[in-house]
Phi, psi and omega in degrees: 000311183298316181294320180298315180294321179299311181294327177298315180292318178302318183291335186267345188231146176285325178238132179228137173242130186225133168268121186269129163286158181279146170063033172239005171079032178298313182295321177297314181299317181293320178298320178290328174301312179288328176303312180297319180297314182288318183298323183269359182297137179289348179210185182298127178223141184237126171255125172266123179247118176254143181228174188258343180204175185296321180299316179294325178304314180290319184296316184291327174297315182297323178303315181294316182293322178292319178299318179295318180296335180276355177290153171304144184306323183294339181267351183274102181264002180119148184219130171255126184216132171219189186301322187262341189211140171232124188231136174280133181288328189288332181225000179064016171289148186210155167265131174240134188240142176219154172260126180296142175115000180252137188300137172084358184292142179085357183276334182251148179093167178237133185240143174272324186222157182219130177231117177255117183255137183053047186294335179293345182258006177291149179303133185275337181231065180222180176296341180286325186231351169053029175097140185295333184286345177237038191299312185294330178262028185296161185302310183298309185292318180293323179296315182291314182296327178293336181268002179260111182244009183267121181293344177264001183296145180247145176235127177232126174239116184228150178190152162285166185288151177211048178090170187272359184256157174105183188286326184295314175302328177292318177298318179299313181299317180294316181292319182291338181293336180076010183293329179249108182294346178279353182251121177269150179229134180234120168215120182240101176296159183300335181288347181284339184273129178293346178289336191270060175221158181206149177302140182280121181289159179297141178074020182287114180241137184280137171276181186298317181295318179294322176298321179295317178298319179293319184287313187272334186236002177069024180290132185277168178297321180295322177291320180292328176295321176296315181299315181293321178299319180289000000 
């Protein structure tokens, strides 16, 4: 459910900001969205993917390689892949990867699309973000967006939460306001998924926190039974 809703918003907007729930595969779904776009491109197209640490660097590369390996054999025209870049041989479209926080990143090259993963965890006072007070105009983002000249280019900024301060909460607030119809916003609370329900056991009585959730957010007894079980 979560991935379907996420992809629906991605498909409808040139710019998307997403708060990720954990363990539902948002980054995988988005990477596969761009995989399809690049693989079917009639010519060379470049997606710049920025991540927050070495582990994520390895994971996003692996996602692309696994997706490619899962294609029918007749569609596999060859793949060049290393730590920084994965390129399709048939059209030279490629994923390019960087770790946020290193000086000068995003200044060279031209990009069609940009995906920032776990952006709330990017260094706040580095060349990548140039301080929380100038977050939206940060060095990394302004450099990359200036290098995007494709009117069909997509921008995705996604992250799990990391507190109320910094550039990512500002992006979320701006996107959630709905002032710009060209910017999509994704936030799916656990109550939005039809999977998150359970039969209410006999003698089920709500504690104070559960009563607050029911009163303020309309959470049902079946949802609260699932929450308590989890």
